[in-house]
DRENVEX-758878 format. One line per field, with one value per residue (C-alpha): x, y, z; chain. Coordinates in pm, 1 decimal. Layout:
N
xx	X	...
yy	Y	...
zz	Z	...
c	A	...
This chain:
340
xx	34.4	149.9	28.2	137.2	157.6	151.0	306.1	284.9	203.1	455.0	796.0	818.1	649.8	696.8	593.4	647.9	558.7	564.0	491.5	312.1	389.5	364.5	343.9	638.3	673.0	918.2	979.2	1021.2	1037.8	1081.7	1119.0	1090.0	1151.3	1190.4	1083.0	1339.9	1277.3	1509.6	1473.4	1269.1	1043.9	798.7	575.1	272.7	145.7	494.2	555.6	227.1	334.6	648.2	467.1	243.0	518.1	735.4	461.4	432.6	814.2	812.8	524.4	675.1	1036.5	886.3	688.4	999.8	1197.8	928.9	903.9	529.0	229.0	-32.3	-286.7	-115.2	-150.4	-398.2	-456.8	-344.1	-270.9	-233.1	-151.2	-463.5	-334.3	-220.0	-22.0	-51.2	-348.4	-231.5	51.9	-209.7	-440.7	-206.3	-138.6	-519.7	-602.2	-355.4	-496.2	-816.9	-788.1	-580.3	-809.7	-1098.9	-921.7	-816.2	-1080.7	-843.6	-946.8	-823.1	-679.2	-649.7	-348.3	-244.7	105.4	193.4	80.7	302.5	610.7	591.4	466.8	758.5	1018.0	846.6	886.5	1239.6	1346.6	1132.0	947.9	626.0	533.8	770.4	759.3	772.1	942.8	796.6	1041.8	971.9	921.6	576.6	531.9	687.6	516.8	568.6	331.9	248.8	5.7	-315.6	-638.8	-623.3	-476.5	-141.1	-203.4	-18.6	152.3	312.4	399.0	518.8	312.4	426.1	695.9	771.8	1140.4	1226.5	1061.9	1218.4	1607.4	1544.5	1388.8	1720.4	1985.0	1776.7	1770.4	2113.6	2221.1	2332.3	2050.5	1927.7	2063.5	1977.1	2192.8	2579.3	2721.5	2479.3	2456.6	2193.0	2345.6	2298.1	2542.7	2769.3	2774.6	2764.5	3092.2	3267.9	3157.0	3308.4	3132.5	2757.1	2552.9	2212.6	1926.3	1530.5	1419.5	1071.7	939.3	549.4	475.6	529.1	487.8	731.6	780.5	1042.0	938.1	1127.2	1442.7	1431.4	1383.9	1658.4	1897.0	1837.3	1891.2	2243.4	2315.2	2270.2	2446.9	2768.3	2719.2	3038.3	3197.1	3230.1	3330.8	3047.8	2813.7	2958.7	2865.1	2502.1	2439.9	2578.5	2385.1	2058.6	2079.1	2184.9	1906.7	1643.9	1752.8	1793.5	1438.1	1333.2	1526.6	1365.3	995.1	1083.8	1236.9	935.1	718.3	929.5	907.0	560.0	445.0	683.3	789.1	1116.8	1174.6	1225.0	1156.2	1270.0	1092.2	1031.2	1242.6	1466.8	1504.6	1849.6	2009.9	2325.0	2324.8	1987.8	2018.9	2314.8	2134.2	1849.4	2056.0	2247.4	1931.5	1782.8	2048.0	2030.9	1694.4	1826.6	1550.2	1612.7	1666.4	1575.5	1590.2	1468.1	1748.2	1764.0	1621.6	1284.8	1305.8	1182.8	860.7	881.7	618.1	732.1	610.6	241.8	268.6	365.5	101.3	-151.2	-84.1	-176.9	-492.0	-595.2	-508.2	-766.0	-1043.4	-972.3	-1083.2	-1271.6	-1431.3	-1236.2	-1551.1	-1515.6	-1128.9	-1103.1	-790.3	-733.8	-501.3	-541.2	-580.0	-415.8	-218.3	-497.5	-752.3	-710.8	-834.6	-562.7	-693.3	-361.0	-313.0	-600.3	-371.2	-169.5
yy	-2.3	351.2	700.2	991.8	1318.4	1708.7	1954.3	2334.6	2505.1	2779.3	2816.5	2448.6	2244.9	1875.6	1591.7	1224.0	862.6	593.2	219.6	-10.4	-392.1	-667.1	-452.2	-262.2	75.0	232.6	592.2	566.7	943.2	1275.2	1556.1	1935.1	2272.1	2592.0	2929.8	3179.1	3556.4	3797.0	4000.5	3996.7	3699.0	3494.3	3684.6	3433.5	3517.3	3518.0	3110.8	3038.9	3161.1	2973.7	2622.7	2663.4	2693.4	2382.7	2153.4	1948.0	1908.2	1810.7	1558.7	1380.4	1374.0	1206.0	947.5	872.2	801.2	588.6	386.1	417.7	587.1	798.1	501.8	270.8	505.7	358.4	717.9	1077.4	1264.4	1679.0	1924.9	2131.8	2347.9	2504.3	2752.6	3040.9	3058.3	3121.2	2836.3	2578.7	2657.1	2529.7	2199.9	2151.2	2230.4	1967.6	1733.5	1756.0	1740.9	1427.6	1251.7	1342.1	1254.2	936.5	844.0	825.4	873.6	1198.6	1212.6	1528.0	1590.3	1823.8	1971.4	1953.0	1601.6	1491.8	1669.6	1453.6	1115.3	1127.8	1204.1	907.7	666.4	755.1	729.4	434.9	616.9	546.4	806.9	1094.3	1448.7	1648.0	1963.2	2118.5	2410.2	2547.0	2897.6	2935.8	2695.1	2633.9	2419.7	2114.8	1871.6	1467.4	1222.5	1138.6	967.7	1019.1	1362.9	1534.1	1788.4	2088.5	2159.0	2504.4	2717.8	3064.3	3352.3	3548.2	3431.2	3103.4	3028.0	3011.8	3315.9	3495.7	3340.9	3489.9	3829.3	3859.9	3781.7	3980.9	4272.3	4295.0	4283.2	3917.1	3762.9	3651.1	3388.7	3239.0	2935.0	2907.7	2593.7	2416.5	2642.3	2904.5	3254.6	3294.9	3003.3	3159.2	3477.5	3308.1	3168.1	3526.9	3571.2	3496.9	3676.0	3600.3	3903.4	3874.1	3940.2	3864.5	3517.5	3458.7	3160.3	3136.2	2768.7	2597.0	2887.6	3085.7	3486.7	3586.1	3932.2	4111.3	3916.0	4025.4	4391.1	4394.0	4215.2	4456.5	4726.6	4606.2	4547.6	4920.7	5011.2	4839.0	4881.8	4800.0	4584.2	4250.1	4070.8	4258.4	4163.5	3781.0	3821.2	3934.1	3646.7	3412.4	3519.1	3524.6	3185.3	3066.5	3235.0	3103.7	2739.0	2714.6	2833.8	2555.7	2298.3	2412.2	2381.0	2040.1	1918.1	2042.0	1803.2	1490.1	1521.0	1580.9	1373.1	1091.4	998.0	827.1	967.4	1326.0	1406.6	1717.9	1772.3	2076.7	2324.5	2417.4	2062.2	2021.8	2276.7	2108.0	2336.6	2246.9	1882.2	1875.3	2088.6	1839.5	1527.6	1649.1	1718.9	1384.8	1211.8	1344.8	1191.0	845.8	926.0	887.5	1182.1	1166.5	1424.7	1476.8	1455.4	1769.2	1554.0	1557.7	1822.5	2118.5	2089.5	1793.4	1563.5	1232.9	1340.0	1414.1	1075.6	885.5	1033.2	1014.4	638.7	618.5	822.5	609.4	280.3	413.8	485.8	882.1	1030.7	1335.9	1408.5	1646.8	1901.5	1936.6	1928.2	2273.1	2452.4	2541.6	2826.7	2778.5	2425.0	2364.9	2009.3	1942.7	1958.9	1634.4	1301.6	1005.7	669.1	527.6	735.6	599.9	368.6	670.7
zz	-19.4	-89.1	45.1	-72.1	131.6	48.1	229.7	192.2	500.6	511.9	264.7	155.9	-120.9	-41.0	-165.9	14.1	-44.1	207.0	153.3	404.0	331.2	583.2	893.7	777.8	703.3	445.5	328.0	-54.1	-151.0	13.5	-239.9	-108.8	-263.7	-62.2	-122.5	-7.1	10.7	-125.9	225.1	533.4	638.9	441.2	217.2	215.6	-166.2	-300.6	-145.1	-241.8	-640.5	-567.3	-436.3	-748.6	-985.1	-834.8	-774.9	-1090.7	-1097.6	-715.6	-774.6	-1089.7	-886.0	-616.4	-784.3	-1021.4	-683.1	-531.4	-843.3	-856.4	-1069.9	-924.3	-997.6	-786.4	-454.8	-207.6	-75.8	-88.5	217.3	281.3	560.9	584.8	870.1	1066.4	826.1	593.2	419.9	56.5	86.1	219.7	-49.1	-319.9	-134.0	-55.6	-432.1	-566.8	-312.0	-380.1	-750.7	-754.1	-517.8	-728.6	-1062.2	-959.1	-718.6	-413.0	-54.0	73.7	398.5	623.4	795.4	1117.8	1032.2	1392.0	1450.3	1137.9	1281.2	1599.3	1436.0	1196.5	1522.3	1711.5	1400.6	1338.3	1696.7	1775.4	2073.0	2211.5	2481.1	2478.7	2634.2	2327.3	2257.0	1918.5	1783.5	1466.2	1284.4	1353.9	1678.3	2010.8	2274.2	2509.4	2488.1	2603.2	2439.1	2681.6	2618.4	2220.7	2186.6	2215.9	2547.8	2538.2	2863.0	2785.1	2490.8	2377.1	2466.2	2185.8	1941.4	1835.1	1852.5	1478.8	1429.0	1711.4	1620.9	1255.7	1363.6	1588.8	1330.4	1067.2	1262.9	1349.2	973.3	973.9	778.1	521.2	474.2	800.5	758.0	686.1	626.8	820.9	1106.6	1203.3	1172.7	1577.1	1613.8	1404.7	1586.0	1931.3	1836.6	1853.9	2169.6	2543.4	2806.2	2932.2	2983.8	3176.8	2976.2	3047.1	3115.9	3140.7	3190.9	3338.7	3470.1	3169.3	2921.4	2767.1	2651.7	2436.8	2326.7	2622.8	2551.2	2190.0	2271.3	2551.4	2320.6	2020.4	2237.9	2360.9	1985.7	1903.0	2220.6	2125.6	1742.8	1550.2	1817.0	1672.4	2006.0	2203.6	1947.8	1992.1	2359.9	2294.3	2048.1	2303.5	2586.0	2365.2	2238.0	2592.2	2783.3	2503.2	2496.8	2870.6	2921.9	2673.1	2885.0	3202.4	3064.4	2898.1	3236.6	3445.0	3192.1	3191.9	3569.5	3652.0	3369.2	3496.5	3098.1	2997.6	2659.6	2580.6	2172.1	1976.3	1658.2	1429.4	1202.9	1496.6	1596.0	1383.3	1598.1	1796.6	2066.4	2191.7	2099.3	2330.2	2614.1	2584.7	2585.6	2908.1	3106.3	2981.1	3081.5	3456.6	3457.7	3312.8	3038.2	2648.5	2399.8	2063.9	1794.0	1417.0	1164.6	931.9	633.6	824.0	1100.0	866.9	689.1	441.7	235.4	411.4	745.0	570.6	393.2	688.2	924.7	654.1	636.4	999.6	987.3	683.6	859.2	1151.0	888.7	880.8	520.3	402.3	90.7	-138.2	-150.7	226.6	280.9	436.9	520.1	865.8	962.0	1317.9	1350.6	1713.6	1782.4	2080.8	1868.0	1675.4	1780.7	1722.7	1767.3	1813.0	2129.7	2304.5	2544.1	2666.0
c	A	A	A	A	A	A	A	A	A	A	A	A	A	A	A	A	A	A	A	A	A	A	A	A	A	A	A	A	A	A	A	A	A	A	A	A	A	A	A	A	A	A	A	A	A	A	A	A	A	A	A	A	A	A	A	A	A	A	A	A	A	A	A	A	A	A	A	A	A	A	A	A	A	A	A	A	A	A	A	A	A	A	A	A	A	A	A	A	A	A	A	A	A	A	A	A	A	A	A	A	A	A	A	A	A	A	A	A	A	A	A	A	A	A	A	A	A	A	A	A	A	A	A	A	A	A	A	A	A	A	A	A	A	A	A	A	A	A	A	A	A	A	A	A	A	A	A	A	A	A	A	A	A	A	A	A	A	A	A	A	A	A	A	A	A	A	A	A	A	A	A	A	A	A	A	A	A	A	A	A	A	A	A	A	A	A	A	A	A	A	A	A	A	A	A	A	A	A	A	A	A	A	A	A	A	A	A	A	A	A	A	A	A	A	A	A	A	A	A	A	A	A	A	A	A	A	A	A	A	A	A	A	A	A	A	A	A	A	A	A	A	A	A	A	A	A	A	A	A	A	A	A	A	A	A	A	A	A	A	A	A	A	A	A	A	A	A	A	A	A	A	A	A	A	A	A	A	A	A	A	A	A	A	A	A	A	A	A	A	A	A	A	A	A	A	A	A	A	A	A	A	A	A	A	A	A	A	A	A	A	A	A	A	A	A	A	A	A	A	A	A	A	A	A	A	A	A	A	A	A	A	A	A	A	A	A	A	A	A	A
């Protein structure tokens, strides 16, 4: 059985194909093409135009790598939210067309759920504390009674947006990545001294806006001093990541879990991985992160989660496959989580 997944929630248009055979699941293809703005952040309409332009090529390439045709598919899965409206509509339109034309079941996938499920699949985790960090999301969750339950989340800026905004405002980006490293990590390598910055954790929730304002004010004060800029970047990154480790550790202890899973686009950050791994070892628990190929938005995670949903009978009629820009993680009923 083959399931195709379509991802278009933000800056990435992706197509993935998974195979289910004799209780084994294999990822056969994971082809993605990313929209990169010339300046500033993501422009939703420009991203949607990009997705529309590359969709046919990405689809054909994914099918070629998987070695199958559209007729051989058992079902088509698509991320219907959360995400940017114009971008979501591209994937939803393509999925509705393919499902209708080829008479295939259409499976609605929550983008956040897909990030978690692909992470669990790769790490062979069953019941982890989840730290989900991306451009549009920052939260800590556990699974309970058929749903993912959010224990804490950002009250203002998501982590990826925070890091990108900071390096953009201080003139280091775009590009945001240099040789696989985020610009915040490159800049932090110039620093030696830690500067105290606002640290705002409210129970299991986090707030980053005060930290961002304070850091940018320091950058302006020491403009032109590369070493001091490095100190600010180092202190900014360490403060942010330490806040994330604190709320994850609190969830690990309170929920009495034995696994910690890092997912989302920022999950590929080595410094954050090291901090979480060290904390997890202190509690004799297992730590797992998502490889960069599957950490960012991608089609494979939609295909894999679509397969799980399809196997539990969850589909939607093409004319009722509406996008949900604010489709929260904890709104989704997931039958395979009923035993937790």
